N, C-alpha and C positions, 0 to 999 in steps of 0.2 A: 477044379479048384478055382473059386472066384476071387480075384484080387480086389474088385471093387466092393465097397460096403453097400449093403442094401439100404434103401431109403429109410427103413425102420431104424437101422443102426445109426445112420446119419442124424436122424431126428433125436436119437438117444444121446448123441454127443453135444447137441446144441446148448444145453444149460452150461456145460463145462466151458464151451467157447465164450459164452457170455461172461462167466466169472473172470476168465483171462482178460477179456476186453475191459471189464470194470477195474481190474487191478493195474492195467497198463498205464492209464492216465496218471494216477497218483505216484506210481513208480517213476514215471518220466519227470514229474515235477520235483520229486525228491532228488533224482540224479542231477537235474539242472541246478537245484539249490546247492548241492554239494560241490559241483563244479564252480559255481559262482563264488562260494566261500573260499575254496582253495585258491582260485585266482586272486581274490581280494587279499587273502593272507599273505601270499608271496609278494604281491605288489606292495603292501604296506610295510613288510619287513625288510625290503631291499633298501640299502643305504642310499641316501640322497644328500646332496650338498646344496644348501640354500642359505642366502643371507637374511631371509625373512624369518620371523619367529614361527614355530610350528603351529598349525591350526588343529582344532579338535572338533569332533562332531558335537551336536547338542548334548548337554549333560544328561546323564541317566537320572531317573527319578531319585535314586539313592543320594545323589549329590545335593539335592535340594533339602534333604532331611538333615544336612549338616549346617544349616543356617545359623545355629546357635554356637558355632565353634569359637567366635571371638571371645566368649566368656566361659566356654566349657569345651575343653579339648580332650575329653576322656577317650575319644576315638584314637588319639595318638599317645595315650598313656601319660598325658600332661594333666594331672588331676588338681594342680594348685588353682584355687579360685581367687581372683583378684579382689582386693579390698576396694571400697568406694574411693573414687579419685580424690587425692589431696588437692586443696586449692594451690595453684601454681606458686603463690608467694610463700608457701610453707615448705616447698620441696627442698630447697637448698639446706635450710636449717635442719630438716628431718634427716637428710643424708649426713650432715656433719655430726649430728647427735648420735646416730647409730653406727657410723663407720669410723669417725675420727675423734671420738671423745669430745664432741662439741667444739672442736678447734679446726680451723682451716688447715689442710695439709701444706699449704704454702707458707704458713707461719714459720719463721726462722729457717726458711729454705734457701740454699741447700745445706744439708748437714756437713760439718767439717770434713768427715772422712770421704765424702763424695765430691765435694766442690772441685778439687784439682782434676778429677776424672771426667768432668762434663765440659762439653763445648758450649760456648755462649749461646749458640743457636744452631740447631741441626734439624731443620724442618724439611721433611721429605715425604711425599705421598704420590699417589697415582690418580689422575683425574680429579685432583682435590680443589681445583679452581674452575671447574666447568660452570657454564652458564646456568645449569640446573639449580645450583645453590641460591643464586640471586633470584631466579624465577620463582622458586618455591617459597623463599622467605618473604619476598614482596607480596606474594599471593596470600599466604597464611598469616603473616605477622605473628609467628609462634611465640608463646611465652616459655615453653619447655621444648628443647630439642634433645633427642637421645641419639647418640652415635654408637652403633654396635660394631666394634672393631675400629681402633683409632690409631694404632702404631705410634708415630711420632707427632701426631696431632695436626697435620697439615690442613685437612678439611675442617676440623673443629676450629682452628685459628682463623681460617678464612670465613667461616660462618659467624664467628665472634665479630670480626671486622665488619661484615655485612649488617649484622643486627645493630651495631653502633651507628653505622652510616644512615640507617633507616630510623634512628631514634628509639630503637627497642632496647633501652639500656638495662632493663630488668630481666631480659631473656636469659635463661640458664641452659647451658649446653653440658649434658652429662655424658662423659666418655667412658663407655664400658669396654674393658679390655683386660686380659690378665697380664699384659705388658711383659710377655715372655718371648714374643716373636714366634719363630718357628725353627725347627732343627736346621742348623746350617745357615741361618739368615746372616750371621756375622761374616760369612764369606763375601757378602755384598756390602755389609755395613761394619767393617772391621774397626771403625773409629768409635763404635759404641762399646764402652769399656765393660770388662768382665771382672768382677771382684769376688774371689772365692766361689766361683761357679754361678754367681748372681749377675746376670746381665743387667746393666743399669738403664734399661729402656724406660721404666716409669720415671726415674729421675731426669732423664734427658727430655722426655715429654714435658714434665713439669717445668724444666728449665726453658723449653721453647715457649711455654705459656707465659712464664715470667718475662721473657725477652720482648714480648709484644704487649705487656701490661694487661693481660686478659684474665688475671687470677680471680676476679669477681664474677666472671661470666662462665668460665670453664672449670669443671670439676671432674677429676678422675673417679671412676668406680672400678677399682682394681680387682676384678674377679673374672672368672670364665664367663662367656656369654650366656651359657645355659643357666648356671647358678645365679648370675647377676640379674638376668631378665625375670627369672622366677621370683627373686627377692623383691625387685621393683614392683612386680605384680602383687605380692603379699602386702607391700607397704602402701599400695595405692598410688604409686608414682606413674603417671601417664604422660605421654608426649604428644604434642601437636604435630610434630614432624620427627620422623624416625628414619635414620639412615642405617642400612644393614650392609656392612662391608667387612666381614670378618672371614671365617673359613670359606673357601671357594669350592670345596667338594660338595656333592649333593646333600649328604646327610647333615653336614654342618649348616649349610645354607637353609635347608628345609626346616631344621630345628630353630634356627635363629629367626627366620621370617615368621613362623607360626607363633613363637613366643612373643616376638615384638608386636605382632598384630593385636595380641590380647591387650596390650597397654597403649594402644593408639586411641587417642580421644576421638569421639564421633566427629566425622568431617575432616579428620586429619589425613596426612599423606605419609606413606611409607615408600622409600626408594632405595636404590643401591647401584653399585658399580658391577662391572665384570659380567654383564649379560652377553656381550659380544666378544668371546674369546675362543681360542682354538679348542678348548675343552668344554664349550658351552653345553653340549648335549649331556655331559656327565656331571655337570656342576651347577652353577648358578642359574643358567637359563632353564634347565630342567626343573629345578626347584621353584623358581618364580612362576613358570608357566603352569605347573601342576597346582600350585597354590591359588593362582588366579582362577583356574578352572573349578577347583573345589568350592571357592567362595562366590563364584559367578561374578568376578571382578574383571575389569579391563586394564590391560597393560599399555601404558604409553611410553614413549621414549623421548629423552632430551639429551642429545649428544651421545655420550657413552653410557648413560644411566637409564635404568628402568624406573618407572614411576607408577604407583598404584594409588589412586585417589579414592578414599573410602566414601566420599560423599556422592 
């Protein structure tokens, strides 16, 4: 019994060996690719703590196909198309006509039933007097400023003061807010009165505006940010400068930023607060960073605020 194969048998196996050798190289490449992918996945998914904003690889080709998003956000089921921009000098009267029966809401303010419940002035905000406001207003000299989320009006009042100091006496500041606060906010602001379940936040905001004689510059738009921004879009009300500082969770911030960007005039600036917070990865920072990536825009920082210049 011969254990060794004959030369003829060895020659017969030769093509089989060649097939194995031909397959070995691509299999090795495939294994190497799978190992690299696995290591990269686990590396990117591990939590890290960093004070700098997250970076992204170059945008995939699909992102460049979304360049028309400022006027067409069908990808995000925001199908409202904006009307042509109104001339800035017509914006205030247009809002008065459609929202307030052509009369300023400050006329005969406050109403008798609310007057005893209001403080003469209760101006409170967060980051409302940062240098970013003066820097951006000096740069843009805006005719229309839209504030998305205003609370008691601290930053709006500050911007009104700045525009007057710079001689921008016709600048209009539109304050979009439902003026309901948030559940439990009166635990921190118990001095804001409650009347038959109605928190008087709008009235206190208006009283604050009255106290600094800014009623010709500041106008409330008392609706939810989503409904209000869509309505401004339909009316052709565009802003040169838009501050987004309403809901701080990702979904709210993402919705507000996308809707606000549609009504930003070409060359305008959109900015906001709360980029650097403990919950930034789940809220404002995540929304702003993703938004900038989708549009191919650059995020800048001024103190506590993020800034995106559309020019």
